[in-house]
N, C-alpha and C positions, 0 to 999 in steps of 0.2 A: 382105379376104382371107378365103376360106372356110376352114372347119375342115380340109377335105381338103388344101387348099394349105398351111396351117400345119403339118399333120401331115407331109406330104411334105417340106417345107422343113426341119423340125426333124430328120427322119430323115437327110437328106442332110448337113446341117451338123454334127450330133452325131457322125456316123460318118465325116465328111470324105470323102464319096463324090463321084465325078464325076457331076454332074447329068445329063449326056448318057448315061451308062451305067446310071443307076438304073432298076430294074424293080420294079413293085409286087408281084412274086412272090418278092421277096428273103426269105431265111430266115436265122436265126441260124447263123453260121459259113459261110454261102455265100461271103462275102467276108472277107478277112483283117481288115478294119477292124471287123467285127462279132464281136469276141471278147468275153471276159468283161468286160474293162475298157471296151470300146466299148459293151457292153450297159448298164453302169451309167451311162455318160455319156449314152446315149440316154434312159434312164429319168429321169434328173435333168432333162434338157432338156425332155422331155415334161411333167413335173410343173411346170416353170417356165412353159412355153408355155401350158398349159391351166389353170394355177392349181389343181392337184389334188395329192393325195398317193396314190401308187400302193401298194397293199398288197403285202406280200412274196410271197404266192402268185401274184398277178398278174404281178409282176416275173419270177418263175420261169416262168410259163406264156407269157410274151410271146416267142414263138418265130418270128414272121414279121410282115411288114408287115400282112398281112390279118388275122392273129390279133390284132394290136394294135388294129385297128379294132373288133373284137368286145369286147375288154377295155375299151377306152375308153367304150363304150356303157354299161358298168356305172357309170361316173362322169358319166353324162349328157352325154357329148361325142359328138355325132353327126357322123360323117364321111361 
C-alpha cells in the first residue's frame, strides 16, 4: 500500500467518514466528524500509521487533507 493510500485510509477511518463521499479537498470543520476531538483522533492515528510524533505546531496547522501532505513531508513521509 502506498503512503497516499495509507494516508487516505487513515483519514477516513479516524474520522469515521463514508469512503464514497470522501474528497481530497476536505478541510477542518467541513464535516461534523472533523471537530476538535476528531482532529486529535486523526493526529494520533497518523502518528501510529507512520510511526512519527507530530509536533504541537504542526497539529495546530493541520487544517486540511492537502495541508497534511505538506506537514508530513517535514517528517520524511512522501505522499
